[in-house]
C-alpha positions in Angstrom: 54.5 50.3 104.8 57.6 51.6 106.5 56.0 54.1 108.9 56.0 52.4 112.3 54.6 55.3 114.3 53.3 58.9 114.3 52.9 60.6 117.6 51.5 64.0 118.4 52.5 65.6 121.7 50.6 68.8 122.4 52.6 69.4 125.6 55.9 69.6 123.8 54.3 70.9 120.5 55.8 68.1 118.4 54.8 65.6 115.8 57.2 62.6 115.5 57.2 60.1 112.7 59.3 56.9 112.8 59.9 54.8 109.7 62.0 51.7 109.2 63.5 50.8 105.8 65.3 47.7 104.6 67.9 49.9 102.9 71.3 51.3 103.9 71.6 54.8 105.4 73.1 56.3 102.2 70.3 55.1 100.0 67.7 56.6 102.4 69.7 59.8 102.6 69.6 60.2 98.8 65.8 60.4 99.0 66.4 63.8 100.7 69.7 64.8 99.0 68.7 64.3 95.4 66.0 66.7 94.3 64.7 64.3 91.6 64.2 61.6 94.3 62.8 64.1 96.8 60.1 65.2 94.5 59.0 61.6 94.0 57.9 61.3 97.6 57.7 64.8 99.2 53.9 65.3 99.3 51.1 62.8 99.4 50.5 60.7 96.2 47.7 62.9 95.1 49.9 66.1 95.3 53.2 65.3 93.7 56.1 67.7 94.3 58.3 69.6 91.9 61.5 70.9 93.4 62.6 74.2 91.9 65.6 75.0 94.1 67.6 72.5 96.2 70.6 73.9 98.1 71.0 71.4 100.9 73.7 73.2 102.9 73.4 75.2 106.1 71.9 78.5 105.1 70.6 77.0 101.9 67.1 77.0 100.5 64.8 74.4 99.1 61.7 75.6 97.2 59.0 73.4 95.8 55.4 73.2 94.8 52.9 70.4 95.0 50.3 70.0 92.3 46.8 68.9 93.3 44.5 66.6 91.3 42.7 69.7 89.8 46.1 71.3 88.9 46.2 73.7 91.8 49.7 74.5 93.0 50.7 74.7 96.6 54.1 76.3 97.2 56.5 75.7 100.1 60.1 76.4 101.2 62.8 75.1 103.5 65.5 77.2 105.2 68.2 74.6 105.9 69.9 75.1 109.2 72.1 72.0 109.6 73.2 69.1 107.4 75.2 65.9 108.4 75.2 63.8 105.2 73.7 60.4 105.7 72.9 61.2 109.3 70.6 64.3 109.8 69.0 67.3 108.3 67.4 70.3 110.0 65.3 72.9 108.4 62.4 75.4 108.8 59.5 74.4 106.6 56.9 76.9 105.5 54.2 77.9 103.0 54.7 80.3 100.1 52.5 82.5 98.0 51.8 81.9 94.3 55.0 83.7 93.3 57.1 81.6 95.7 57.5 84.4 98.4 57.4 82.9 101.9 53.9 83.4 103.4 54.8 84.3 107.0 51.1 84.5 108.0 51.0 80.7 107.8 52.6 78.5 110.4 56.1 77.2 110.0 57.6 74.1 111.6 61.1 73.3 112.6 62.0 69.9 111.3 64.8 67.5 112.4 65.3 64.4 110.4 67.7 61.7 111.7 68.9 58.5 110.1 70.4 55.6 112.2 71.2 52.0 111.4 68.5 49.7 112.8 68.0 46.0 112.4 70.1 45.7 109.3 68.5 48.7 107.6 67.7 52.3 108.4 65.4 54.0 110.9 64.3 57.5 110.0 62.9 59.9 112.6 61.2 63.1 111.6 60.5 65.5 114.4 58.3 68.5 113.5 58.2 71.2 116.2 55.6 73.9 116.3 55.8 77.5 117.7 52.4 77.3 119.4 49.5 74.9 120.1 47.4 77.0 117.7 49.8 76.5 114.9 50.0 72.8 115.6 46.2 72.5 115.6 46.0 74.5 112.4 48.4 72.2 110.6 46.8 69.1 112.0 43.5 70.4 110.7 45.0 70.8 107.3 45.9 67.1 107.3 49.7 67.3 108.1 49.8 64.0 109.9 48.1 62.0 107.2 49.9 63.8 104.5 53.3 63.1 106.1 52.4 59.4 106.6 51.3 59.1 103.0 54.4 60.9 101.7 56.9 58.8 103.6 54.9 55.7 102.7 56.1 56.3 99.1 59.7 55.9 100.0 59.6 52.0 100.1 58.9 51.8 96.4 61.7 54.2 95.6 64.2 52.3 97.7 63.1 49.0 96.2 63.3 50.3 92.6 
């Protein structure tokens, strides 16, 4: 498995995942940039994603839903704030209602994903920042850490295929 660490820091209100891949930067970047590849790993294996909108530019929006084992749909959205192709991506990640409307009563996270060359491959760092300790604890209680670990763990097979 490519995930080398996941660290929660309640003082700085962050969750940081580090993953190392034996693949070039551009190939790892495509797992984010190509909506068909993104939906093959965004979400844990039991909750595959379907990407509906994918506008990966500053000011753009990504909308998706995950389908649970019983057919339940869980919708989400990203508001993209910064993009440096093959290097980094920043976005706000949130939950949405059944009709896709952002649910602002649920926590949002600010996500910064960075890719750097590392040991002949690529190191990916995903930093999720929370607005408050309560929001961080709420998302942790919903399984965010394990879900992210399982989701990113699917990248290896996609990069090898």
